[in-house]
C-alpha positions as CSV (number, residue, x, y, z in Angstrom):
1,X,0.0,0.0,0.0
2,X,1.4,3.4,-1.0
3,X,0.2,6.3,1.1
4,X,0.5,9.7,-0.6
5,X,-0.3,12.4,2.0
6,X,-1.4,15.3,-0.4
7,X,-4.6,13.6,-1.9
8,X,-5.6,12.3,1.6
9,X,-5.3,15.7,3.1
10,X,-7.2,17.3,0.2
11,X,-10.0,14.8,0.5
12,X,-10.3,15.4,4.2
13,X,-10.2,19.2,3.8
14,X,-13.0,19.1,1.2
15,X,-15.3,17.5,3.8
16,X,-14.1,19.6,6.8
17,X,-14.0,23.0,5.2
18,X,-17.8,23.2,5.1
19,X,-17.7,25.7,2.1
20,X,-15.5,28.1,4.0
21,X,-11.8,28.8,3.2
22,X,-9.0,27.2,5.1
23,X,-6.0,29.0,6.4
24,X,-2.9,27.6,4.7
25,X,0.6,28.1,5.9
26,X,3.6,27.5,3.6
27,X,7.3,27.9,4.5
28,X,8.2,30.5,1.8
29,X,6.5,33.3,-0.1
30,X,7.6,31.7,-3.4
31,X,5.4,28.7,-2.6
32,X,2.1,30.7,-2.4
33,X,1.2,30.5,-6.1
34,X,1.8,26.8,-6.3
35,X,-0.2,26.1,-3.1
36,X,-3.1,28.2,-4.4
37,X,-3.0,26.2,-7.6
38,X,-2.9,22.8,-5.9
39,X,-5.8,23.6,-3.6
40,X,-7.9,25.2,-6.3
41,X,-7.6,22.0,-8.3
42,X,-9.4,20.3,-5.3
43,X,-12.0,23.1,-5.1
44,X,-10.7,24.2,-1.7
45,X,-10.7,27.9,-0.9
46,X,-7.5,28.9,0.8
47,X,-6.1,32.0,2.5
48,X,-2.3,31.5,2.2
49,X,0.4,32.9,4.4
50,X,4.1,32.2,4.3
51,X,5.7,31.3,7.6
52,X,9.0,29.4,7.9
53,X,8.7,26.6,10.4
54,X,12.2,27.6,11.6
55,X,11.7,31.3,12.5
56,X,10.8,33.0,15.7
57,X,7.4,32.7,17.2
58,X,6.7,36.5,17.1
59,X,6.2,36.1,13.3
60,X,3.8,33.2,14.0
61,X,1.6,35.5,16.1
62,X,1.6,38.1,13.3
63,X,0.5,35.5,10.7
64,X,-2.1,34.1,13.1
65,X,-3.6,37.6,13.6
66,X,-3.7,38.2,9.8
67,X,-6.0,35.1,9.6
68,X,-8.3,35.9,12.5
69,X,-11.0,37.7,10.5
70,X,-11.1,35.4,7.4
71,X,-14.0,33.2,8.6
72,X,-11.8,30.1,8.2
73,X,-12.9,26.6,8.9
74,X,-9.5,25.4,10.0
75,X,-5.7,26.0,9.6
76,X,-3.4,23.7,7.7
77,X,0.3,24.3,8.2
78,X,1.2,22.6,4.9
79,X,4.7,21.3,5.4
80,X,6.1,18.3,7.3
81,X,8.6,20.7,8.9
82,X,5.9,22.4,11.0
83,X,6.1,21.1,14.6
84,X,3.7,20.1,17.3
85,X,4.9,23.1,19.3
86,X,4.0,25.4,16.3
87,X,0.5,23.8,16.3
88,X,0.1,24.4,20.0
89,X,1.1,28.0,19.6
90,X,-1.4,28.5,16.7
91,X,-4.1,27.0,18.9
92,X,-3.2,29.6,21.5
93,X,-3.8,32.4,19.0
94,X,-6.7,31.1,16.9
95,X,-10.0,29.7,18.1
96,X,-10.3,27.2,15.2
97,X,-9.0,23.7,14.6
98,X,-5.4,23.2,13.4
99,X,-4.7,20.2,11.2
100,X,-1.0,19.3,11.3
101,X,-0.2,16.9,8.4
102,X,2.7,15.2,10.2
103,X,0.5,14.0,13.1
104,X,-2.5,13.3,10.9
105,X,-0.5,11.0,8.6
106,X,1.3,9.4,11.5
107,X,-2.0,8.7,13.3
108,X,-3.4,7.3,10.0
109,X,-0.4,5.0,9.5
110,X,-0.6,3.8,13.1
111,X,-4.3,2.9,12.7
112,X,-3.5,1.0,9.5
113,X,-0.3,-0.7,10.5
114,X,0.1,-0.3,14.2
115,X,-0.2,-3.3,16.6
């Protein structure tokens, strides 16, 4: 069995988004057009912000504030480099669910193949 994360995450987001946009974080500004294109192919509305997973948390607060008034269904930090600590910090700043791909895929694999 081959697990490809992107299609699984897109399928899940289509159901969870409830016809509202999702907040999408990508590591670099140059990735924004590509991310918008990928998600539009899945008919998922996105509000994209660039936030390196390796920079200081003060920037994270700024990005979180920029997403607060967007009527988002959830936030997807769309890179396996985003950490659980970053997710917890986002949860502190935003009152909506945060779907972290690395833990979602790990949980799925554990359910499929764990003992």
